[in-house]
BALOBA-1460 file (C-alpha; in Angstrom, 3 decimals):
// residues 72
<rec num="1" residu="m" x="-0.784" y="-12.215" z="-12.881"/>
<rec num="2" residu="p" x="-3.711" y="-11.818" z="-15.284"/>
<rec num="3" residu="f" x="-5.461" y="-9.263" z="-13.029"/>
<rec num="4" residu="i" x="-2.855" y="-6.690" z="-14.053"/>
<rec num="5" residu="a" x="-4.269" y="-6.747" z="-17.581"/>
<rec num="6" residu="r" x="-7.469" y="-5.121" z="-16.245"/>
<rec num="7" residu="p" x="-7.778" y="-1.323" z="-16.285"/>
<rec num="8" residu="m" x="-6.752" y="0.144" z="-12.932"/>
<rec num="9" residu="g" x="-10.120" y="1.900" z="-12.710"/>
<rec num="10" residu="l" x="-11.857" y="-1.476" z="-12.531"/>
<rec num="11" residu="m" x="-9.609" y="-2.959" z="-9.855"/>
<rec num="12" residu="t" x="-11.145" y="-3.636" z="-6.461"/>
<rec num="13" residu="h" x="-9.892" y="-3.768" z="-2.873"/>
<rec num="14" residu="q" x="-9.452" y="-7.509" z="-3.398"/>
<rec num="15" residu="e" x="-7.013" y="-6.884" z="-6.228"/>
<rec num="16" residu="l" x="-5.124" y="-4.415" z="-4.041"/>
<rec num="17" residu="a" x="-4.774" y="-7.173" z="-1.444"/>
<rec num="18" residu="h" x="-3.581" y="-9.553" z="-4.184"/>
<rec num="19" residu="v" x="-0.945" y="-7.050" z="-5.376"/>
<rec num="20" residu="t" x="0.279" y="-6.663" z="-1.799"/>
<rec num="21" residu="a" x="0.499" y="-10.444" z="-1.355"/>
<rec num="22" residu="v" x="2.376" y="-10.907" z="-4.644"/>
<rec num="23" residu="l" x="4.917" y="-8.258" z="-3.594"/>
<rec num="24" residu="e" x="5.898" y="-10.500" z="-0.676"/>
<rec num="25" residu="n" x="7.086" y="-13.178" z="-3.132"/>
<rec num="26" residu="p" x="10.919" y="-13.168" z="-3.126"/>
<rec num="27" residu="g" x="10.997" y="-14.826" z="-6.565"/>
<rec num="28" residu="l" x="9.828" y="-11.793" z="-8.543"/>
<rec num="29" residu="g" x="12.020" y="-10.546" z="-11.382"/>
<rec num="30" residu="e" x="13.808" y="-7.191" z="-11.409"/>
<rec num="31" residu="e" x="11.040" y="-5.037" z="-12.897"/>
<rec num="32" residu="s" x="7.978" y="-6.631" z="-11.300"/>
<rec num="33" residu="p" x="8.484" y="-5.235" z="-7.779"/>
<rec num="34" residu="t" x="8.823" y="-1.687" z="-9.123"/>
<rec num="35" residu="t" x="5.697" y="-1.981" z="-11.259"/>
<rec num="36" residu="l" x="3.663" y="-3.657" z="-8.520"/>
<rec num="37" residu="t" x="4.803" y="-1.124" z="-5.912"/>
<rec num="38" residu="l" x="3.619" y="1.705" z="-8.170"/>
<rec num="39" residu="l" x="0.305" y="-0.066" z="-8.800"/>
<rec num="40" residu="r" x="-0.158" y="-0.641" z="-5.055"/>
<rec num="41" residu="a" x="0.587" y="3.024" z="-4.295"/>
<rec num="42" residu="c" x="-1.935" y="4.191" z="-6.922"/>
<rec num="43" residu="l" x="-4.655" y="1.839" z="-5.658"/>
<rec num="44" residu="e" x="-4.006" y="2.769" z="-2.017"/>
<rec num="45" residu="h" x="-4.248" y="6.458" z="-2.917"/>
<rec num="46" residu="r" x="-7.425" y="5.840" z="-4.895"/>
<rec num="47" residu="y" x="-9.154" y="4.031" z="-2.042"/>
<rec num="48" residu="r" x="-7.854" y="6.420" z="0.606"/>
<rec num="49" residu="h" x="-9.277" y="9.415" z="-1.242"/>
<rec num="50" residu="d" x="-12.356" y="7.901" z="-2.928"/>
<rec num="51" residu="v" x="-11.111" y="8.428" z="-6.479"/>
<rec num="52" residu="g" x="-13.024" y="6.857" z="-9.365"/>
<rec num="53" residu="i" x="-11.014" y="6.219" z="-12.546"/>
<rec num="54" residu="g" x="-12.313" y="5.490" z="-16.053"/>
<rec num="55" residu="e" x="-15.373" y="3.251" z="-16.251"/>
<rec num="56" residu="a" x="-15.411" y="2.921" z="-12.465"/>
<rec num="57" residu="a" x="-15.983" y="6.684" z="-12.050"/>
<rec num="58" residu="g" x="-19.225" y="7.268" z="-10.214"/>
<rec num="59" residu="t" x="-18.934" y="4.090" z="-8.165"/>
<rec num="60" residu="a" x="-16.751" y="5.584" z="-5.436"/>
<rec num="61" residu="v" x="-18.354" y="6.311" z="-2.097"/>
<rec num="62" residu="a" x="-18.662" y="10.036" z="-1.397"/>
<rec num="63" residu="g" x="-15.799" y="11.324" z="0.756"/>
<rec num="64" residu="n" x="-13.854" y="14.444" z="1.572"/>
<rec num="65" residu="f" x="-11.702" y="14.096" z="-1.547"/>
<rec num="66" residu="e" x="-14.101" y="12.649" z="-4.109"/>
<rec num="67" residu="i" x="-12.542" y="12.930" z="-7.573"/>
<rec num="68" residu="e" x="-13.781" y="11.255" z="-10.745"/>
<rec num="69" residu="l" x="-11.762" y="10.799" z="-13.915"/>
<rec num="70" residu="g" x="-13.587" y="9.570" z="-16.966"/>
<rec num="71" residu="e" x="-14.960" y="10.423" z="-20.337"/>
<rec num="72" residu="v" x="-17.604" y="13.114" z="-20.560"/>
């Protein structure tokens, strides 16, 4: 799962779909489902509320809950 090495702020909707698909794999170890479930929840929240994180801040589409986290 090399996409997990990327910063969460640079992950796209496609990577969210990939995380969701990987979670359906019954052969995951003990810790992987917990980590991937947390990652999925964070990405779903980010896309639901138009949150930009890190280097991706400023790329979110304006919405009711637009929040940007990044270096100033």
